[in-house]
C-alpha positions, -999 to +999 in steps of 0.1 A: -111-247-081-094-279-095-101-310-076-064-315-067-065-283-047-095-294-026-092-314+006-116-336+024-151-322+033-148-294+007-121-275+025-098-256+002-060-256+007-062-218+012-087-223+041-064-248+058-033-228+053-049-196+067-061-216+097-027-231+103-010-198+102-035-181+126-046-156+100-083-165+100-107-179+126-116-216+128-150-209+114-154-242+097-154-260+132-184-240+144-214-262+151-237-237+170-268-234+149-276-201+167-242-186+161-240-153+141-230-159+105-193-155+098-182-123+080-177-127+042-145-147+034-116-125+023-097-137-007-066-115-008-032-132-008-014-099-013-019-061-011-006-033-032-009+000-013-007+030-036+001+059-012-007+091-031+017+113-013+007+149-004-031+143+000-051+142-033-082+164-035-114+145-032-132+172-052-109+166-082-107+128-081-136+105-069-159+128-050-167+157-074-193+183-066-208+195-099-238+211-081-217+230-056-209+267-061-175+285-058-144+267-047-161+234-038-172+231-074-137+235-088-128+239-124-131+203-136-161+183-148-172+148-139-173+120-164-196+091-164-179+058-155-185+022-163-210+021-133-241+042-136-242+067-107-205+067-101-188+097-117-151+105-115-130+134-127-127+140-164-089+136-161-093+100-149-107+086-182-089+052-180-099+047-144-135+056-153-136+025-175-127+003-146-151+014-118-168-020-119-137-030-098-137-001-073-152+004-039-150+042-033-151+053+003-161+090+002-165+095+040-129+088+053-118+110+081-093+115+110-079+145+129-043+149+118-036+180+097+001+175+093+016+151+067+035+130+092+005+124+114-018+117+085+007+094+069+011+074+101-026+070+106-032+060+070-004+034+069-010+019+104-045+026+116-031+039+148-025+074+161+012+083+164+029+085+198+031+121+213+060+142+200+079+171+214+083+195+197+056+195+171+044+200+144+057+172+121+059+135+129+089+116+117+099+080+122+099+069+158+105+034+173+076+039+197+050+041+169+028+014+155+041-007+126+031-003+090+009-030+074+040-044+056+059-047+088+030-065+105+031-091+077+069-093+079+063-106+114+032-127+108+043-143+075+081-139+072+099-143+040+079-155+010+093-176-018+128-163-012+116-127-010+106-105+020+069-103+030+069-066+025+086-042+000+084-003-002+093+016-034+104+039-050+110+067-024+106+075+013+076+096+020+094+125+035+099+163+039+133+176+029+164+155+032+158+139+066+122+143+075+109+107+069+073+106+079+061+082+106+043+049+098+067+036+072+087+011+093+083-016+119+080+009+148+077-010+181+081-044+164+118-037+160+139-030+129+143-067+120+107-065+107+112-033+086+099-038+050+126-040+024+131-006+009+141-005-027+145+032-035+155+051-067+167+085-057+181+095-091+155+112-113+167+093-143+168+058-126+134+042-131+122+011-112+125-021-131+159-032-121+177-035-087+192-002-076+229+004-079+233-001-041+221-037-047+246-044-074+283-054-074+308-028-085+325-035-118+358-041-102+344-070-081+333-100-103+307-124-088+333-152-087+355-132-064+326-124-042+318-161-040+353-169-029+351-143-001+317-156+010+330-192+011+360-181+033+336-162+056+313-192+059+343-214+070+353-188+096+317-187+109+314-225+112+321-224+149+296-197+159+275-203+190+242-201+172+228-172+191+199-152+176+219-121+167+245-143+149+217-162+130+200-130+120+233-116+107+239-147+087+204-145+072+210-109+062+243-119+046+226-147+027+199-123+014+226-099+003+243-127-016+210-136-033+205-100-043+240-095-056+236-126-077+203-111-089+190-146-094+159-166-086+130-147-070+149-114-071+143-113-108+108-100-099+123-066-096+134-066-132+111-057-161+134-069-188+110-097-197+081-073-200+070-063-235+073-027-248+035-026-249+033-034-212+059-008-203+041+018-223+008+008-208+020+015-172+039+047-182+076+056-185+078+073-151+086+063-115+050+057-104+041+037-135+072+015-133+067+010-096+032-002-102+045-027-127+072-039-103+045-042-076+025-065-099+056-087-105+064-088-068+029-100-057+031-126-085+064-138-070+049-141-035+054-108-017+025-101+006+025-063+009+040-038-016+037-002-008+042+022-038+047+058-028+038+085-052+072+102-060+063+133-040+096+152-042+093+153-080+057+164-082+032+159-055-004+162-045+003+187-018-012+214-040-010+246-019-004+265-050-012+259-087-037+233-078-058+231-109-030+234-135-009+208-117-037+184-112-046+187-149-011+182-164+014+166-141-006+147-115-039+131-126-028+119-161+002+098-150-016+086-120-046+076-141-023+059-166-005+037-140-035+030-117-057+018-145-029-003-160-023-020-127-060-029-122-065-041-158-033-061-158-041-079-125-076-086-138-064-100-171-039-122-153-065-136-130-048-120-100-072-092-090-094-113-068-064-123-047-047-089-047-062-060-028-052-027-044-055+003-021-055+039-033-053+066-006-035+097+005-028+108+040-058+133+039-078+154+014-079+191+005-099+220+017-133+229+002-120+265-001-091+279-021-063+298-004-049+331-015-018+318-032-011+329-068-021+306-085-046+293-059-044+260-042-062+238-017-047+232+018-047+201+041-081+186+051-084+154+071-121+159+081-133+141+050-114+125+021-117+097-003-099+063-004-105+034-029-103-004-026-103-028-055-098-066-058-090-089-029-126-100-026-140-065-024-172-060-044-166-034-071-190-009-085-200+006-052-194+036-031-195+038+007-205+069+026-208+104+013-195+139+020-217+170+024-224+194-004-191+211+000-169+180+004-161+193+039-174+167+063-189+132+062-227+133+056-235+096+056-217+066+070-185+082+082-155+058+080-126+064+104-091+057+090-086+029+116-117+011+102-102+015+067-069-001+078-088-029+097-106-036+064-072-041+047-062-065+074-095-084+071-090-087+033-056-103+040-070-129+063-066-113+098-092-112+124-099-089+154-079-114+175-048-112+153-018-098+173+018-090+167+045-087+194+067-058+202+104-060+210+096-068+246+072-096+236+040-077+245+010-085+222-008-058+202-040-062+182-035-052+145-071-040+142-083-010+162-119-011+150-141-036+132-135-039+095-160-029+068-171-064+061-200-052+040-176-043+013-169-080+005 
């Protein structure tokens, strides 16, 4: 680190800033010679969470079972990766060349068999609040907040942008069934991540959506005159919190409509044709590119949801043909491009990239024509890269049928705690709900051995 970024006694600016914001313990003040060694220092400044909507099959991605028989074996073959002993699916060839960056967790588990429950667990680390009636679990203000919402409260706006952004779609079922775990929950709506969604199939991420743009009949000069008049009318407000919050929302709206400054991070106009092709000309690929631009601009958490209502990993039917043609190739394309791009720009060590679905798929095939795999939360695979995580390793294992953890089971709450640890939180870090009550963000100890 350059000398100008180091402070007295060898402290880095990052250490001091994290200490001042309460996102890491004051370990450098410890003087007890008998104290336990501090856990490895996390280096992530930001997180890109790739939520692979639907539940990708562990057997056809990162936990293949070539020695199994029948359905657990599947139709695909493993391919050797960059790291000896770590094989991945043959339809992830680009990712196979980057496994030196990956920490593959093959023993993830929880107990939620419905998408809504699994999504909430995977995005928050908490179980959802009870629902009546069941089975699905949609957004509810009683639920725990998403990781992005937590940082919206802990860190606030960053460099003129929100701390958390979600794109390009809701994770949902049908027109209204938005799955739990995607908002601020009991923190209150003021801490919701900014959602930048692209509902049209032809509208790719890489520019602000039409809802963030002025209509042609309203030039920006006219908007400015209206805003100036409104500011004069507001001059005598009483300064109460709701008024101040409303004014901040209005200011942000003006910044967006001018599409200036930090908000240019949403635009890919400056990116080369080679970079656009590298990520892929589809919603997931473009979303990954925008995510890279957003973390460069200072956003702390970007959640990229696999565009599930176009083609999804909920492969109850046609599992093998869909995985081979419409699912794995574009995912491999975009995921590998994101990792390689962050690495080449020197950003991977400070950006945690999370790859995970809400659960895995059954070791057996169902009777659908053509056959598919059903929901399976009892064991599945998630992957971490960057952000101080040591690559080229795998944690835990599933049994011979990829049905249950065999070694070192990792509950989803530990997985989410590890994400918080990477971002500088501790087991003492709390957020406060709308009534001011504290809630610890970690439910279990993180997997510090990954760092």
